[in-house]
Each structure stands twice: as structure tokens, then as C-alpha cells.
C-alpha positions in Angstrom: 58.9 36.8 154.3 61.9 34.7 155.4 61.0 31.7 157.5 62.3 32.4 161.0 64.7 29.4 161.2 66.1 29.6 157.6 69.9 29.9 157.8 72.7 30.9 155.5 75.8 28.8 154.8 77.4 30.1 158.0 74.6 29.1 160.2 73.2 32.6 160.7 69.4 32.9 160.9 68.4 35.1 158.0 65.4 36.6 159.9 67.7 37.8 162.7 70.3 39.0 160.2 67.7 41.1 158.3 66.6 42.8 161.5 70.2 43.5 162.6 70.9 45.1 159.2 67.7 47.2 159.5 68.5 48.4 163.0 72.2 49.1 162.4 71.3 50.8 159.1 68.8 53.1 160.8 71.3 53.9 163.6 74.1 54.7 161.3 72.3 56.4 158.4 72.9 59.9 159.7 76.6 59.3 159.9 76.7 59.4 156.1 73.7 61.6 155.4 73.3 64.1 158.3 76.3 64.6 160.6 78.5 64.2 157.4 77.7 63.9 153.7 78.7 60.9 151.6 79.4 61.7 147.9 78.9 58.6 145.8 80.1 57.9 142.2 79.5 54.8 140.1 76.5 53.3 141.8 75.1 52.1 138.4 77.9 49.5 138.4 76.4 47.8 141.4 73.1 47.3 139.7 74.8 45.5 136.8 76.6 42.9 138.9 75.6 39.3 139.1 74.3 38.0 142.4 77.3 36.0 143.5 81.1 35.6 143.1 81.8 39.3 143.3 84.8 40.6 145.2 84.9 44.3 146.2 88.4 45.6 147.0 88.9 48.9 148.7 91.4 51.0 150.6 90.7 51.0 154.3 90.4 54.0 156.7 88.5 52.7 159.8 87.6 49.2 161.1 83.8 49.4 160.6 82.6 52.7 159.2 83.9 52.0 155.7 82.1 48.6 155.4 78.9 49.9 157.0 78.8 52.7 154.4 79.2 50.1 151.6 76.2 48.1 153.0 74.2 51.4 152.7 75.4 52.2 149.2 75.0 48.7 147.8 71.5 48.3 149.1 70.5 51.8 148.0 71.8 51.2 144.5 70.0 47.9 144.2 66.8 49.7 145.1 67.2 52.2 142.3 69.0 55.1 144.1 71.5 56.9 141.8 74.6 57.8 143.7 72.5 58.4 146.8 71.4 56.8 150.1 68.4 59.1 150.4 65.3 57.5 152.0 66.4 54.6 154.2 63.5 52.5 153.0 66.0 50.6 150.9 67.0 48.7 154.0 63.6 47.2 154.6 64.5 44.2 152.4 68.3 44.3 152.3 70.6 42.0 150.3 71.4 39.4 152.9 74.4 37.7 151.1 76.8 40.6 151.4 79.9 39.6 153.5 83.1 41.3 154.5 86.4 39.8 155.5 87.7 40.9 158.9 90.2 39.8 161.5 88.7 37.4 164.0 90.2 39.2 167.0 88.6 42.5 165.8 85.2 40.9 165.5 85.4 39.4 168.9 86.4 42.6 170.6 83.2 43.9 172.2 79.4 43.6 171.8 79.0 45.8 168.7 81.7 44.1 166.7 80.0 40.7 167.5 76.7 42.1 166.2 78.4 43.3 163.0 80.0 39.9 162.7 76.6 38.2 162.7 75.4 40.8 160.1 78.0 39.7 157.6 81.6 39.0 158.7 83.8 36.3 157.3 86.2 36.2 160.2 89.8 35.0 159.6 93.0 34.7 161.6 95.5 37.2 160.3 98.8 35.6 159.4 100.9 38.7 159.9 99.4 40.5 163.0 97.9 39.4 166.3 97.0 41.5 169.4 99.2 44.4 168.1 102.2 42.3 167.5 103.8 41.1 164.3 103.5 37.4 163.8 104.3 34.9 161.0 101.9 31.9 160.9 100.4 29.7 158.3 97.2 30.4 156.5 94.3 28.4 157.9 92.6 26.4 155.0 89.3 26.8 156.8 89.5 30.6 156.4 90.2 30.3 152.7 87.3 27.8 152.4 84.9 30.2 154.2 85.8 33.1 151.9 85.1 30.8 148.9 81.8 29.8 150.5 80.9 33.5 150.9 81.8 34.2 147.3 79.8 31.3 146.1 76.8 32.6 148.1 77.1 36.3 147.2 79.2 39.4 147.4 82.4 39.8 149.5 84.1 43.0 150.6 87.8 42.9 151.4 90.5 45.4 152.2 93.6 43.9 150.6 96.1 46.0 152.5 95.0 44.5 155.8 95.4 47.7 157.6 94.0 51.2 157.9 97.4 52.8 157.3 97.5 54.2 153.8 99.9 53.1 151.0 100.8 49.9 152.7 101.5 46.9 150.3 98.8 44.7 149.0 98.7 41.3 150.7 99.4 38.4 148.4 96.5 36.5 149.8 94.0 38.6 147.9 95.7 37.8 144.6 95.7 34.1 145.5 91.9 34.3 146.2 91.3 36.0 142.9 93.2 33.3 141.0 91.5 30.5 142.9 87.9 31.6 142.8 87.9 33.8 139.7 85.4 36.4 141.0 84.4 39.6 139.3 86.7 42.2 141.1 85.2 45.6 141.7 87.5 48.4 143.0 86.2 51.0 145.5 88.1 54.1 146.6 87.0 55.9 149.8 88.1 59.0 151.5 87.0 61.2 154.4 86.3 58.4 156.8 89.5 58.7 158.7 88.7 62.4 159.4 85.0 61.6 160.3 85.4 58.7 162.7 87.7 57.3 165.3 89.9 54.4 164.2 87.3 51.7 164.9 84.7 53.7 163.0 82.2 53.5 165.9 82.4 57.0 167.2 81.8 60.2 165.1 85.0 62.2 165.7 84.2 65.3 163.5 81.1 66.5 161.8 80.5 68.3 158.4 83.2 66.2 156.7 82.8 65.3 153.1 83.1 61.5 152.7 83.6 60.0 149.2 83.1 56.6 147.7 84.0 55.9 144.1 82.9 52.6 142.6 85.0 51.7 139.6 84.3 49.2 136.7 85.4 45.6 137.3 89.1 44.9 136.8 90.2 43.2 133.6 92.0 40.1 134.9 93.2 37.0 133.0 92.8 34.4 135.8 95.1 32.0 134.0 97.9 34.2 132.6 98.1 37.0 135.1 100.6 36.3 137.9 99.9 37.2 141.5 102.3 40.2 141.1 100.3 41.3 138.0 97.1 41.1 140.0 98.6 42.9 143.0 99.8 45.7 140.7 96.3 46.1 139.2 94.7 46.2 142.7 97.1 48.8 144.0 96.5 51.1 141.0 92.7 50.5 141.0 92.3 51.5 144.7 94.8 54.3 144.3 97.3 52.9 146.8 100.2 52.4 144.5 103.4 54.3 145.6 103.0 56.6 142.5 99.8 58.1 144.1 101.8 58.8 147.3 104.4 60.8 145.3 101.6 62.8 143.7 100.1 63.7 147.1 103.5 64.6 148.5 104.2 66.9 145.5 100.8 68.5 146.0 101.7 69.1 149.7 105.0 70.7 148.6 103.3 72.9 146.1 100.7 74.0 148.7 103.4 74.8 151.3 105.3 76.8 148.6 102.1 78.8 147.7 101.4 79.6 151.4 104.9 80.8 152.0 104.7 82.9 148.8 101.6 84.6 150.0 103.2 85.4 153.4 106.0 87.1 151.6 103.6 89.6 150.2 
């Protein structure tokens, strides 16, 4: 049992954080195993990871539904579930040092985001976007320091494109973080969340959608020799957001359109 007043490195009371994760987990479980179905691949990789300095990188489809699903999958995997989140008992003693990087303005926008922030957010000020407008401001060293603190304490989830729009460029900040803190970098590819939920990921938009989460082996990175561009390239391929993947999708759409028109001719 965690002493009530024991805190993590960000000043969050672990007893409160544990109950928040339990309650949020119970509330959201049916969104991935009920209203919709989450197909998981690669959960065995989670069980083999060390306890800290692990950075998960993923494409991004909603503000919150993606990361909540990862909390479910990570905890279920650590409790012996194989590619499954069946039986929510895995959240009774959740891993409390899982964090996710999010924009400060997003996490301050409403009651539920603030609760999610307490459950595990490392909130940062975006250097390129603020209140729906493009900006250009310097990186806050305190934000970088907080991410490093989270990595030192446990696992960190980040969405290196910094947006839910697909096939956007990878932000260089993620590559700088990797070179500076030298974490184990685990790619995750998700799909179906954009069709299941609204943009914030708080409301179920459509039911009976197949959601997928593929956890890939850690990236092979030479922290000294790889340049930031090398790392960005590896990230974009690993989370399937490189422009070459877009070309494949576009070609599939063209072929599908051609086949439909061909059927109509007959």
C-alpha cells in the first residue's frame, strides 16, 4: 500500500494518482473492449522493457483516446495479458511512472484534461502552435528538464508529429531528446481511433470500429553517430508516417476507385 502522502518527482500524490488511473480505466475500458474492439500486436515487447528511460513514439489520431489506450495496454501487458486488455483487474495496481507529453494549453482546457494531467502528463509549451495560431518561440529549458525527469523516473509517451493530422513532419525536438537522454525508443502504430472518437478523444463518435495498436521492437539508434535527421527518418518510418507510406495509401485508393468503376461497367 502506498503511503497517502508519498509523491512522485512532479509533486503528485501517488495514492491519488493510483485511484485516478483506476477510475479512469474503469470508465474507459468499454471504449476499447465493448463499444469498439482494440486489436493489439507486440505486447510481449512491453514486458521485456526496463523500468525507466523508455520513450514510446507513436502517430497521433486524437488528443486523449490514444494515450488512454496505451495506459490500458501497457498495464495489461505487465500483468501477463497477451495482446489483450481482457479483465480490467490489471489496473488495481497500475504502473504509476508512465507519463505522456502534451501541450500545456490542451491539459488546462477543462476538468477532464486536468484530471488526465494529474494521472501522468508532462505538460509543455508548444513552440510552433498556440491557441490555434502558428507561433515561433524558443524552447523552455524547464520543459526539456521535466521530460528528462520523467524519463529518469519511468516511461514516457510522445507523439513526435505534434498534431493529429497524419503524415505531418516529425518535430526535431524529439530527435534532440533522444540524443540527449539516450532512451530506449519503442515505436507504436495506431489506427481506428480517428473513426471511433471525436478529435479530443473524449466522446465515442462511432461504435463497432476496429482499433489497432502495433508495438514494434526498439529502434536501433547510435546516439553518438546518428544525426538528428537520421533519427527523424527512423522515427517517420517506424511509426509509418514517412511520405512513402502516403504514396502507397494513395495508390491503393486509386486502385480501389478503378475496381469500383470497372464493376459498374458490367
